[in-house]
MARKOLFI-462940 format. One line per 10 residues: number of its first residue (from 0); their letters; for each residue x, y, z of N, C-alpha, C, O. Coordinates in pm, whole numbers. Layout:
N
NUM = A = X Y Z X Y Z X Y Z X Y Z  ...
//
This chain:
243
0 = MKKSGKGPST = 82 -120 3 -1 2 0 88 125 -1 188 129 69  53 223 -78 130 344 -89 115 427 37 8 433 97  226 492 77 221 573 198 152 708 167 157 761 56  85 758 274 18 885 265 96 997 308 144 994 421  116 1101 228 184 1218 272 335 1195 288 390 1087 265  399 1309 331 544 1303 351 580 1267 492 497 1280 582  701 1224 515 749 1200 650 734 1053 682 667 979 609  797 1011 794 793 865 830 656 821 877 580 898 937  626 695 848 509 635 899 547 544 1016 657 489 1018  456 529 1116 491 472 1248 396 356 1273 275 376 1279
10 = LSIDIGGTGL = 449 235 1287 373 125 1335 356 142 1488 454 148 1562  232 149 1533 206 170 1681 130 48 1729 24 12 1678  189 -14 1833 135 -137 1888 97 -116 2035 178 -67 2114  -23 -152 2069 -78 -140 2206 -89 -286 2261 -177 -362 2221  1 -322 2350 4 -455 2409 -82 -447 2538 -45 -378 2633  -191 -515 2539 -277 -513 2656 -293 -648 2722 -256 -750 2664  -347 -651 2840 -366 -776 2913 -478 -859 2848 -484 -981 2865  -567 -793 2772 -679 -862 2710 -660 -875 2559 -691 -979 2501  -606 -765 2494 -595 -766 2349 -466 -700 2299 -407 -614 2366  -425 -741 2182 -315 -681 2112 -370 -601 1995 -442 -655 1911
20 = KASVLDRSGK = -335 -472 1989 -392 -385 1887 -277 -308 1817 -174 -279 1877  -300 -276 1685 -197 -206 1615 -253 -132 1495 -357 -172 1443  -188 -26 1450 -220 39 1325 -90 111 1283 10 111 1355  -97 171 1164 15 248 1112 -32 398 1110 -142 428 1063  51 486 1160 16 627 1176 90 708 1073 205 678 1041  23 814 1019 96 904 929 173 998 1015 175 980 1136  238 1102 958 331 1188 1030 259 1267 1136 322 1308 1234  128 1291 1122 48 1368 1220 -8 1281 1331 -68 1333 1425  10 1151 1322 -46 1061 1423 -181 1000 1389 -241 931 1471  -229 1027 1269 -359 975 1224 -342 835 1173 -245 806 1104
30 = MLVERVRVAT = -434 749 1207 -431 604 1166 -456 600 1015 -556 655 968  -367 538 941 -382 523 797 -486 416 765 -552 423 662  -501 320 850 -598 211 834 -664 181 966 -614 220 1072  -777 113 960 -844 65 1090 -745 -18 1166 -665 -92 1109  -753 -4 1300 -661 -86 1378 -698 -239 1361 -812 -276 1331  -597 -321 1383 -620 -465 1384 -611 -510 1533 -545 -444 1614  -674 -616 1565 -681 -665 1705 -692 -817 1713 -763 -881 1635  -619 -874 1811 -637 -1017 1840 -631 -1024 1989 -579 -934 2054  -685 -1132 2045 -675 -1158 2187 -527 -1182 2225 -449 -1237 2148  -494 -1138 2348 -364 -1159 2401 -349 -1304 2430 -436 -1362 2496
40 = PYPCRPDILL = -242 -1367 2385 -223 -1513 2408 -172 -1540 2550 -94 -1463 2605  -217 -1647 2606 -170 -1687 2739 -143 -1832 2739 -217 -1910 2678  -33 -1875 2809 56 -1793 2887 131 -1691 2796 162 -1723 2682  157 -1578 2842 216 -1467 2763 366 -1450 2797 402 -1362 2875  450 -1534 2739 592 -1518 2746 647 -1456 2624 579 -1456 2521  771 -1401 2629 823 -1345 2504 825 -1431 2382 804 -1382 2272  850 -1562 2397 854 -1651 2281 710 -1676 2224 694 -1730 2114  608 -1637 2299 467 -1647 2249 418 -1514 2197 351 -1507 2094  454 -1404 2273 404 -1274 2233 464 -1225 2102 392 -1170 2019  593 -1243 2082 660 -1185 1965 605 -1247 1835 580 -1171 1741
50 = PALEALVKPL = 585 -1378 1824 526 -1425 1700 382 -1383 1676 335 -1371 1563  312 -1359 1791 171 -1310 1780 170 -1164 1727 80 -1126 1652  270 -1083 1769 278 -947 1719 320 -943 1570 272 -862 1490  415 -1035 1538 451 -1038 1395 335 -1074 1304 324 -1021 1193  249 -1165 1349 131 -1203 1273 27 -1091 1273 -41 -1069 1173  16 -1021 1385 -84 -913 1397 -56 -801 1298 -149 -748 1238  70 -762 1279 102 -648 1198 122 -681 1052 134 -590 970  126 -810 1018 153 -852 883 65 -789 774 114 -753 667  -72 -774 802 -158 -717 696 -155 -564 689 -220 -505 603  -79 -498 779 -77 -352 784 16 -292 677 105 -361 627
60 = PAFDRISAGF = -3 -162 640 87 -99 542 232 -94 590 262 -121 706  320 -59 497 459 -45 524 483 63 628 405 158 636  585 52 705 620 153 812 771 173 817 851 93 768  805 285 881 948 323 888 1006 309 1029 1128 305 1047  917 300 1131 963 294 1268 847 230 1355 734 211 1309  880 200 1476 788 125 1560 777 194 1698 877 232 1759  651 210 1744 623 247 1883 541 139 1948 452 83 1885  569 110 2074 490 5 2147 465 44 2291 552 98 2359  349 15 2335 317 28 2477 301 -107 2540 241 -196 2480  355 -127 2662 355 -254 2734 304 -234 2871 341 -139 2939
70 = PGVVRDGRVI = 214 -330 2916 154 -318 3050 243 -361 3168 228 -468 3227  335 -271 3197 424 -300 3315 525 -186 3320 514 -87 3248  624 -202 3408 727 -97 3418 825 -114 3306 874 -225 3285  856 -10 3234 952 -12 3119 1053 91 3150 1019 203 3190  1181 55 3131 1289 143 3150 1399 120 3044 1447 8 3030  1438 222 2973 1544 217 2872 1518 102 2775 1610 31 2736  1391 84 2735 1358 -17 2636 1350 -160 2685 1333 -253 2606  1363 -176 2815 1357 -306 2878 1235 -318 2972 1197 -222 3039  1177 -437 2975 1063 -464 3067 1119 -499 3203 1198 -592 3220  1076 -419 3300 1116 -444 3442 1020 -533 3512 1059 -626 3582
80 = TAPHFDADAW = 891 -504 3493 785 -591 3552 680 -612 3446 661 -530 3357  609 -729 3459 499 -766 3369 392 -829 3455 374 -950 3447  318 -754 3537 232 -818 3633 116 -899 3578 60 -983 3650  78 -877 3455 -35 -954 3395 15 -1077 3319 -64 -1162 3278  148 -1085 3302 204 -1191 3228 293 -1281 3312 284 -1278 3434  380 -1363 3247 475 -1442 3322 587 -1357 3372 679 -1325 3297  582 -1319 3499 674 -1223 3554 827 -1260 3538 912 -1178 3503  851 -1389 3565 988 -1429 3559 1043 -1425 3412 1159 -1388 3390  961 -1462 3317 1008 -1465 3179 1034 -1325 3123 1113 -1307 3031  965 -1227 3180 976 -1092 3128 1077 -1006 3206 1109 -896 3161
90 = RDYPLQERLA = 1124 -1052 3315 1213 -969 3401 1337 -924 3325 1413 -1008 3277  1357 -793 3314 1470 -732 3248 1481 -778 3097 1590 -798 3043  1362 -792 3034 1365 -836 2895 1378 -717 2800 1306 -618 2815  1470 -725 2702 1497 -617 2611 1393 -610 2496 1430 -628 2380  1268 -586 2526 1160 -592 2430 1177 -495 2315 1147 -528 2200  1223 -376 2344 1248 -274 2237 1345 -326 2136 1322 -315 2016  1451 -382 2180 1550 -431 2088 1503 -553 2007 1533 -565 1888  1428 -643 2074 1374 -757 2003 1267 -720 1903 1258 -782 1797  1186 -623 1933 1090 -580 1834 1155 -522 1709 1113 -549 1597  1258 -442 1731 1332 -381 1621 1394 -489 1534 1393 -480 1411
100 = RLLGKPARLL = 1449 -593 1600 1512 -702 1525 1405 -785 1447 1425 -823 1332  1294 -812 1516 1190 -894 1455 1125 -828 1333 1098 -894 1233  1102 -696 1345 1025 -627 1235 1116 -543 1146 1070 -482 1050  1245 -541 1178 1342 -476 1087 1339 -322 1082 1383 -263 983  1290 -258 1181 1283 -111 1192 1319 -66 1330 1307 -145 1423  1364 59 1350 1392 110 1482 1271 115 1565 1163 143 1513  1282 90 1694 1163 76 1780 1187 156 1910 1300 173 1956  1075 202 1967 1076 264 2096 962 206 2182 853 179 2130  986 187 2312 895 116 2398 871 199 2522 963 260 2576  745 201 2569 707 275 2687 590 197 2753 528 112 2690
110 = NDAEVQGLGI = 564 228 2879 443 172 2946 321 209 2867 314 319 2811  225 121 2860 105 142 2779 18 259 2822 -37 331 2738  5 278 2949 -77 391 3001 -5 524 2964 -71 623 2932  123 525 2968 196 642 2935 181 676 2784 164 792 2747  187 570 2698 164 598 2558 26 653 2537 10 748 2461  -75 595 2603 -211 651 2591 -218 798 2634 -283 881 2570  -149 829 2746 -145 965 2792 -87 1060 2693 -133 1174 2681  16 1016 2621 78 1106 2524 -24 1138 2413 -11 1243 2349  -120 1056 2388 -222 1083 2289 -336 1164 2342 -425 1202 2265  -338 1194 2474 -451 1261 2536 -418 1401 2589 -491 1497 2564
120 = VTGKGLEVVL = -307 1411 2665 -287 1530 2747 -271 1657 2664 -231 1653 2547  -304 1770 2726 -300 1900 2659 -171 1974 2690 -141 2073 2624  -91 1930 2792 32 1997 2826 10 2113 2929 101 2192 2953  -108 2120 2987 -143 2227 3082 -160 2165 3221 -249 2083 3243  -71 2207 3316 -95 2173 3456 -53 2024 3481 23 1964 3405  -109 1970 3591 -85 1830 3629 -198 1745 3576 -312 1758 3619  -165 1656 3479 -265 1569 3420 -230 1423 3451 -115 1380 3440  -334 1350 3489 -318 1208 3523 -407 1121 3428 -522 1153 3399  -350 1015 3386 -421 918 3301 -432 783 3375 -330 727 3415  -551 733 3394 -571 601 3444 -642 514 3340 -744 554 3284
130 = TLGTGVGSAV = -587 396 3317 -651 305 3218 -718 190 3294 -658 128 3381  -842 163 3260 -918 61 3322 -931 -56 3231 -993 -40 3126  -878 -172 3260 -881 -287 3173 -861 -412 3253 -928 -431 3355  -770 -500 3210 -739 -620 3286 -698 -576 3424 -738 -637 3523  -619 -471 3431 -583 -407 3559 -600 -257 3544 -678 -209 3461  -526 -183 3628 -529 -37 3621 -393 20 3591 -298 4 3667  -386 88 3477 -259 153 3437 -265 300 3481 -372 358 3501  -143 358 3496 -137 496 3540 -24 573 3474 79 514 3443  -40 700 3451 61 787 3396 35 930 3454 -80 970 3474  141 1002 3481 134 1136 3530 215 1227 3446 328 1195 3411
140 = FSSGRLAPHL = 158 1345 3411 220 1442 3321 220 1581 3394 118 1623 3448  333 1648 3394 335 1786 3451 373 1879 3334 482 1869 3279  281 1968 3298 302 2059 3190 343 1985 3064 427 2033 2988  284 1870 3040 309 1790 2924 427 1699 2931 451 1618 2841  505 1713 3042 624 1629 3055 590 1504 3139 524 1513 3242  634 1392 3093 609 1262 3158 685 1255 3291 808 1269 3294  615 1235 3397 683 1222 3529 732 1083 3554 694 994 3477  812 1054 3653 853 918 3683 733 826 3701 629 867 3753  750 703 3657 642 610 3651 602 568 3799 687 540 3883  468 565 3823 413 521 3947 331 394 3915 244 397 3829
150 = ELAQHPLHKG = 360 283 3985 283 167 3971 162 164 4072 154 79 4161  73 260 4050 -43 267 4142 -118 135 4150 -175 103 4254  -119 62 4046 -197 -62 4039 -156 -159 4142 -237 -243 4181  -29 -153 4191 20 -253 4283 7 -205 4428 50 -273 4521  -52 -88 4446 -63 -31 4586 -200 -58 4640 -297 -65 4564  -212 -74 4774 -345 -94 4833 -436 26 4812 -394 141 4825  -561 -4 4780 -659 105 4764 -771 94 4866 -817 195 4918  -818 -29 4894 -933 -44 4986 -915 -178 5060 -908 -285 4999  -908 -169 5193 -900 -285 5280 -795 -384 5234 -820 -504 5233  -680 -335 5195 -569 -422 5161 -571 -463 5016 -472 -518 4969
160 = KTYNEYLGDK = -681 -440 4942 -685 -471 4800 -621 -368 4716 -645 -249 4736  -536 -409 4618 -470 -315 4532 -569 -258 4430 -683 -305 4419  -526 -158 4356 -605 -105 4246 -647 -215 4146 -761 -221 4100  -551 -298 4116 -582 -409 4019 -691 -501 4078 -785 -538 4008  -678 -536 4206 -776 -626 4264 -911 -562 4285 -1013 -629 4275  -914 -437 4314 -1035 -365 4348 -1109 -319 4227 -1232 -305 4231  -1037 -294 4115 -1100 -229 4001 -1073 -298 3868 -1127 -257 3765  -988 -402 3869 -956 -471 3748 -1074 -547 3691 -1181 -548 3751  -1057 -612 3576 -1169 -676 3503 -1233 -786 3588 -1354 -806 3582  -1154 -858 3666 -1210 -966 3745 -1309 -903 3850 -1417 -956 3875
170 = ARLAHSNKHW = -1269 -792 3906 -1361 -723 4005 -1484 -673 3934 -1594 -684 3988  -1471 -620 3817 -1591 -565 3743 -1687 -676 3710 -1808 -656 3718  -1637 -795 3673 -1726 -905 3638 -1786 -971 3757 -1890 -1035 3746  -1723 -957 3872 -1772 -1021 3991 -1884 -941 4063 -1952 -993 4151  -1901 -814 4024 -1999 -724 4088 -2090 -664 3979 -2065 -679 3859  -2196 -595 4023 -2283 -525 3935 -2208 -407 3882 -2112 -362 3944  -2251 -354 3765 -2186 -239 3713 -2197 -117 3803 -2106 -35 3814  -2314 -109 3868 -2339 1 3962 -2240 -1 4078 -2188 103 4120  -2214 -124 4131 -2118 -139 4240 -1978 -104 4192 -1905 -33 4262  -1938 -152 4074 -1802 -125 4021 -1788 21 3994 -1679 74 4010
180 = NRRVLEMIEV = -1894 92 3952 -1882 241 3927 -1859 314 4060 -1787 414 4063  -1922 264 4172 -1894 324 4299 -1745 311 4333 -1685 402 4391  -1690 200 4298 -1549 186 4325 -1462 277 4239 -1358 324 4284  -1506 301 4115 -1437 397 4028 -1434 535 4091 -1332 604 4090  -1549 573 4146 -1561 710 4211 -1474 715 4334 -1415 818 4363  -1465 604 4408 -1375 606 4529 -1231 613 4480 -1152 684 4542  -1192 547 4374 -1055 564 4326 -1023 706 4278 -912 756 4298  -1121 769 4215 -1098 903 4172 -1071 998 4288 -988 1088 4279  -1141 976 4395 -1122 1062 4518 -987 1037 4578 -917 1131 4615  -949 912 4589 -818 879 4645 -704 931 4560 -606 982 4616
190 = VHTLLNYDVL = -710 920 4430 -608 967 4343 -596 1120 4350 -486 1175 4346  -713 1187 4361 -710 1334 4371 -639 1374 4502 -558 1467 4503  -668 1307 4608 -607 1336 4738 -454 1313 4730 -374 1388 4786  -418 1205 4659 -277 1171 4645 -196 1269 4558 -82 1302 4591  -256 1315 4447 -180 1389 4345 -227 1534 4326 -152 1617 4275  -353 1567 4368 -405 1695 4350 -396 1739 4201 -350 1849 4170  -439 1655 4116 -429 1675 3972 -526 1790 3930 -622 1824 4000  -492 1847 3814 -583 1943 3752 -692 1871 3668 -810 1904 3672  -644 1768 3592 -733 1692 3511 -696 1544 3522 -579 1507 3526  -802 1462 3526 -785 1317 3522 -859 1264 3405 -974 1299 3379
200 = YLGGGNSAHV = -787 1174 3331 -850 1104 3213 -865 958 3241 -769 894 3284  -978 901 3218 -1002 760 3226 -1007 693 3091 -1095 725 3012  -919 606 3063 -917 533 2937 -914 383 2961 -946 336 3070  -875 310 2860 -878 165 2865 -1013 107 2826 -1112 180 2823  -1018 -22 2796 -1140 -83 2748 -1254 -78 2842 -1368 -73 2797  -1231 -81 2972 -1339 -79 3069 -1392 63 3098 -1492 78 3169  -1327 163 3047 -1383 296 3062 -1516 312 2998 -1591 404 3032  -1550 220 2904 -1678 219 2836 -1788 179 2931 -1906 204 2904  -1751 117 3046 -1855 75 3144 -1870 186 3257 -1948 169 3351  -1798 293 3244 -1813 402 3346 -1936 478 3310 -1943 539 3203
210 = VADLPANVHL = -2036 476 3400 -2163 550 3379 -2191 647 3496 -2293 715 3497  -2102 653 3592 -2123 737 3705 -2111 886 3670 -2048 920 3570  -2169 971 3748 -2153 1116 3733 -2016 1154 3777 -1986 1145 3896  -1932 1196 3687 -1788 1223 3716 -1767 1369 3756 -1843 1455 3713  -1670 1399 3834 -1634 1536 3867 -1601 1615 3736 -1565 1555 3635  -1614 1742 3742 -1594 1824 3618 -1462 1811 3556 -1449 1826 3435  -1357 1782 3637 -1224 1770 3588 -1182 1624 3557 -1063 1596 3542  -1274 1538 3547 -1246 1395 3511 -1317 1368 3380 -1436 1396 3368  -1247 1312 3280 -1296 1292 3149 -1270 1154 3097 -1163 1099 3122  -1363 1096 3025 -1340 971 2955 -1269 997 2823 -1292 1098 2756
220 = SSNDAGITGG = -1181 906 2788 -1098 929 2667 -1107 806 2578 -1140 697 2624  -1078 824 2450 -1084 722 2350 -977 618 2374 -862 651 2403  -1014 493 2364 -918 385 2379 -816 382 2263 -709 321 2275  -850 448 2153 -758 452 2039 -627 533 2070 -529 523 1997  -631 611 2180 -512 694 2218 -398 601 2251 -283 643 2244  -425 477 2287 -319 378 2312 -242 347 2191 -129 300 2200  -299 372 2075 -224 355 1945 -174 491 1899 -55 509 1873  -268 591 1888 -227 721 1831 -118 794 1910 -38 869 1854  -118 770 2042 -16 828 2127 124 785 2092 221 850 2130  137 671 2017 266 619 1984 347 711 1893 469 698 1884
230 = IHLWDEGFGG = 277 806 1825 356 897 1736 449 982 1817 554 1023 1767  413 1012 1948 489 1108 2026 614 1041 2088 699 1111 2142  628 912 2080 757 852 2119 869 893 2036 986 876 2072  835 951 1916 936 993 1819 945 1147 1807 1011 1199 1717  877 1219 1902 891 1365 1905 1039 1404 1931 1114 1336 2002  1073 1511 1873 1209 1564 1893 1226 1597 2045 1145 1666 2107  1335 1544 2098 1364 1569 2239 1292 1480 2341 1311 1493 2462  1205 1388 2288 1134 1301 2382 1229 1195 2430 1290 1123 2350  1243 1184 2561 1333 1090 2620 1265 983 2708 1331 915 2787  1132 969 2692 1064 877 2778 1034 934 2912 1030 1057 2925
240 = SAD = 1011 853 3014 977 900 3144 1105 938 3215 1216 914 3167  1087 996 3330 1205 1039 3414 1254 936 3505 1326 968 3599  1220 809 3483 1267 699 3566 1421 693 3554 1484 607 3616
//
């Protein structure tokens, strides 16, 4: 397929606990084609995920570079933690390098909630992004600059239960949507007390189930930002998080 416009095209991959999604972006970050999606394979070790990603992107247009978001702590292109996958298999895994080698183009890797945040934030004040899906992802931005990564998902939120345990997909399916929405509102209040943010964005697949009356400075965001935000990993001067 012929490329649209001038400038490099970017393959952007959103690796989630439930689904793997990808599209190719033009120089402005617009998707050139509809995203493709497959279920995340389990057990999800590197030797299983990488072939799944290769098959996922095969029907997409040609690209010049790669951006990827991964659900865990990422530092210098390496996976530090992978709480939804096989933790031992992913510890200190050079996923950025392996993606570049597999697909034959330069790659950049970041936490998936942070990639989504790059596609959402306005660059004004303290902005927080929380993704609701298999677990809870988090990203914090100050005046548009990515702050050091916080693994809020692993911290206690209510009676010893972590954000993941209290608000993840298993908790949502175990309770009524009304009950789960009350938990979402409780989380919003706790995170505001913790960070005193100016704006909070709720994304991820389960944000579609949020029906509660939200505070004026809390907004639902498109899940496509997990893909379109990948364009910003290649912005001039972008160095990832401050980790």
